[in-house]
C-alpha positions in Angstrom: -23.9 -126.6 -28.2 -21.8 -125.4 -25.4 -18.0 -125.9 -26.0 -15.0 -125.3 -23.8 -12.7 -123.9 -26.5 -9.4 -124.4 -24.7 -8.1 -127.2 -22.4 -5.2 -129.5 -22.2 -4.4 -133.2 -21.5 -1.0 -134.6 -20.4 0.8 -137.5 -18.8 3.1 -135.6 -16.5 6.8 -135.9 -16.3 9.1 -133.1 -15.2 11.5 -133.3 -18.1 8.8 -132.6 -20.7 6.8 -130.1 -18.7 9.6 -128.0 -17.3 7.3 -125.0 -17.0 5.3 -126.8 -14.3 7.6 -126.1 -11.3 7.3 -126.8 -7.6 5.0 -123.8 -7.1 2.4 -125.7 -9.3 2.1 -129.0 -7.5 -1.5 -129.4 -8.3 -0.5 -129.7 -12.0 2.2 -132.3 -11.3 0.0 -135.3 -12.2 -1.7 -136.8 -15.2 -4.8 -135.0 -16.6 -6.7 -137.2 -18.9 -10.2 -137.4 -20.5 -11.8 -139.3 -17.5 -10.8 -136.3 -15.3 -12.4 -133.7 -17.5 -15.6 -135.4 -18.8 -17.5 -135.2 -15.5 -16.6 -131.5 -15.1 -17.8 -130.7 -18.6 -21.1 -132.4 -17.8 -21.5 -130.7 -14.5 -21.1 -127.3 -16.1 -23.4 -128.1 -19.1 -20.7 -128.3 -21.8 -21.3 -130.7 -24.7 -17.6 -130.9 -25.5 -14.2 -129.2 -25.8 -11.2 -128.4 -27.9 -8.0 -130.1 -26.8 -5.0 -127.8 -27.3 -1.3 -128.8 -27.4 0.8 -128.3 -24.3 4.1 -129.6 -25.7 5.9 -128.8 -29.0 5.9 -132.4 -30.0 4.4 -134.1 -33.1 4.0 -137.2 -30.9 1.7 -135.2 -28.6 -0.4 -134.1 -31.6 -0.9 -137.7 -32.7 -1.8 -138.6 -29.1 -4.4 -135.9 -28.8 -6.0 -136.9 -32.1 -6.1 -140.5 -30.7 -7.8 -139.2 -27.6 -10.3 -137.3 -29.7 -11.1 -140.4 -31.8 -11.7 -142.3 -28.6 -13.9 -139.6 -26.9 -16.5 -138.1 -29.1 -16.9 -135.1 -26.8 -13.4 -134.0 -27.6 -14.7 -132.2 -30.7 -11.3 -131.0 -32.1 -7.6 -130.9 -31.6 -5.3 -127.9 -31.9 -1.9 -129.6 -32.3 1.7 -128.7 -32.9 3.6 -129.2 -36.1 7.0 -127.7 -37.1 5.8 -124.9 -39.2 9.4 -124.0 -40.0 10.1 -127.4 -41.5 10.8 -127.6 -45.3 8.4 -130.6 -45.4 5.5 -128.8 -43.6 3.1 -129.5 -46.4 3.7 -133.2 -46.1 3.2 -133.1 -42.3 -0.1 -131.3 -42.6 -1.3 -133.6 -45.4 -0.7 -136.6 -43.2 -2.2 -135.2 -40.0 -5.2 -133.6 -41.6 -6.4 -136.9 -42.9 -8.0 -137.1 -39.5 -10.8 -134.4 -39.4 -10.4 -134.0 -35.6 -7.3 -131.9 -36.3 -8.8 -128.4 -36.5 -5.9 -126.2 -35.9 -2.2 -125.6 -35.0 -0.5 -123.7 -32.3 3.1 -122.7 -31.6 4.2 -121.4 -28.2 5.3 -118.1 -29.7 5.6 -116.2 -26.4 8.5 -118.6 -25.3 10.6 -117.9 -28.4 13.7 -115.8 -27.5 13.3 -113.9 -30.8 10.2 -111.7 -30.5 10.1 -111.5 -34.3 10.0 -115.3 -34.7 6.5 -115.3 -36.2 7.8 -113.1 -39.0 10.6 -115.4 -40.1 10.3 -116.5 -43.7 10.1 -120.2 -42.9 7.4 -119.7 -40.2 5.3 -117.6 -42.6 5.7 -120.3 -45.2 4.2 -122.7 -42.7 1.3 -120.4 -42.0 0.7 -120.1 -45.7 0.1 -123.9 -45.9 -2.6 -124.0 -43.2 -5.4 -122.8 -45.5 -4.9 -125.7 -47.9 -6.0 -128.0 -45.1 -8.7 -125.7 -43.5 -6.6 -125.4 -40.3 -6.8 -122.5 -37.9 -3.9 -121.0 -35.9 -3.9 -120.2 -32.2 -1.8 -117.1 -31.3 -0.2 -117.7 -27.9 1.2 -114.2 -27.1 2.2 -111.8 -24.4 1.0 -108.2 -24.9 4.4 -107.2 -26.3 3.8 -109.5 -29.3 0.5 -108.0 -30.4 1.9 -105.3 -32.7 4.1 -108.0 -34.3 1.2 -110.4 -34.7 -0.8 -107.7 -36.4 1.8 -107.8 -39.2 1.3 -111.5 -39.5 -2.4 -111.6 -39.6 -2.5 -108.7 -42.1 -0.3 -110.7 -44.5 -2.7 -113.7 -44.4 -6.2 -112.2 -44.5 -7.9 -115.5 -45.4 -6.2 -117.4 -42.6 -8.3 -117.7 -39.4 -6.4 -116.8 -36.2 -7.5 -116.8 -32.6 -5.7 -115.1 -29.7 -5.4 -117.3 -26.7 -6.0 -116.0 -23.1 -6.8 -112.5 -24.4 -3.0 -112.2 -24.9 -2.2 -112.4 -21.2 -2.5 -108.8 -20.0 -0.8 -107.9 -16.7 -4.0 -108.4 -14.6 -2.1 -109.0 -11.4 -0.5 -105.6 -11.7 -3.7 -103.9 -13.0 -1.8 -102.7 -16.1 -3.9 -102.0 -19.2 -1.6 -100.2 -21.6 -0.4 -100.8 -24.2 -2.4 -104.1 -24.2 -5.7 -102.2 -24.3 -4.9 -100.3 -27.5 -3.0 -103.1 -29.2 -5.8 -105.6 -28.7 -8.2 -103.1 -30.2 -5.8 -102.6 -33.2 -5.4 -106.3 -34.0 -9.2 -106.9 -33.6 -9.7 -104.7 -36.6 -8.6 -107.6 -38.7 -11.8 -109.7 -39.3 -9.8 -112.9 -39.5 -8.7 -112.6 -35.8 -10.9 -114.0 -33.0 -10.2 -114.2 -29.2 -10.5 -116.7 -26.4 -11.9 -115.6 -23.1 -9.6 -117.9 -21.3 -6.5 -118.1 -19.1 -7.3 -114.9 -17.2 -7.2 -116.3 -13.7 -3.5 -117.2 -14.0 -2.6 -113.7 -15.1 -4.3 -112.4 -12.0 -3.3 -113.2 -8.4 -4.6 -116.8 -8.3 -5.2 -116.5 -4.6 -6.8 -113.1 -4.6 -9.3 -112.4 -7.4 -13.0 -111.9 -7.8 -15.4 -111.3 -10.6 -14.7 -107.6 -10.6 -11.0 -108.3 -11.3 -11.7 -109.3 -14.9 -14.5 -106.9 -15.9 -12.4 -104.1 -17.3 -10.4 -106.6 -19.4 -13.5 -108.3 -20.6 -15.1 -105.0 -21.4 -12.1 -104.1 -23.6 -12.2 -107.3 -25.6 -15.9 -107.2 -26.1 -15.6 -103.7 -27.4 -12.8 -104.7 -29.7 -14.0 -108.0 -31.2 -17.8 -107.8 -30.7 -19.8 -110.8 -29.5 -19.4 -112.9 -32.7 -15.6 -113.4 -32.5 -15.3 -114.4 -28.9 -15.3 -117.8 -27.3 -15.1 -119.1 -23.7 -12.3 -121.4 -22.6 -11.3 -122.8 -19.3 -7.5 -123.5 -19.8 -8.1 -126.6 -17.7 -6.1 -128.0 -15.9 -3.8 -124.9 -15.7 -6.8 -122.9 -14.4 -6.8 -125.1 -11.3 -4.0 -122.9 -10.0 -6.7 -120.2 -9.4 -9.8 -122.2 -8.5 -12.1 -125.1 -9.4 -13.3 -125.7 -13.0 -16.7 -124.5 -12.0 -15.4 -121.3 -10.4 -13.3 -120.5 -13.5 -16.0 -121.2 -16.0 -18.3 -119.0 -14.0 -16.2 -115.9 -14.8 -17.4 -115.7 -18.3 -20.8 -117.1 -17.6 -21.5 -114.5 -14.9 -20.2 -111.7 -17.2 -22.7 -112.8 -19.9 -25.7 -112.5 -17.6 -26.5 -109.0 -18.9 -26.5 -110.1 -22.6 -29.3 -111.6 -24.7 -29.6 -115.4 -25.3 -28.1 -115.4 -28.8 -24.9 -113.6 -27.6 -24.6 -116.1 -24.7 -25.0 -119.1 -26.9 -22.5 -117.8 -29.3 -19.7 -117.1 -26.8 -20.5 -120.3 -24.8 -20.1 -122.6 -27.9 -21.5 -121.6 -31.3 -18.6 -119.2 -32.0 -16.1 -121.9 -31.2 -17.8 -124.2 -33.7 -18.0 -121.6 -36.3 -14.2 -120.9 -35.9 -12.8 -124.4 -35.7 -15.5 -126.1 -37.8 -14.9 -129.5 -36.1 -16.7 -132.6 -37.2 -19.8 -132.8 -34.9 -20.1 -136.4 -33.7 
């Protein structure tokens, strides 16, 4: 199966999506399953993983509802308050629906760079395994060393780094991202999404060559079995069409054998999230 491992849905309003400013007018509208389904079919994808865009338990319930209504939404990475004293109760309730496959917190927006090492947050992470839930790490490069401490503490917890940790592609800067991504990749419980790269580049001035050095680095660090493709739709529309964005990874993979291609284009995602296949 071919799976887009990272995309979002929303009903837009400016108060709840404050990060979508006037420079992102293309995103200032609703993006719902009927908008994505034909794009997936056009590009040969069998389904997707819907990822939270707001830190709201209501959104998590809504995404699960969308997944229940659309069988091609294979899984949901939702948000829960991992710092809550009743986190176990929250997870017990939500995980009754098997479409919930993981959790994400917008770590890179926290003012405290060490937020992920707080006792209450780490307690929340410790509860995920009980419910077979993964965790998406949304980071800037400066967070990679800190995240290495977190993933080391929980060797049995599956983690995936979103958007290759948002290196400074626009400025052509590699270090220390290059060495830090290699370091965290040494932990076998950490995977990586080949997603979100176009918005870290100049969205109006990029080509395939722009991303090759960054892709080479993550391939060398993680190997082909812990990588998965993701569009970051609709955010990716800031840099081009869905087809153009998904072609970045597809074109890069042309030099690899079929088993590697099928892994990165979908099988690895299924192996990581383990969604119910419907």
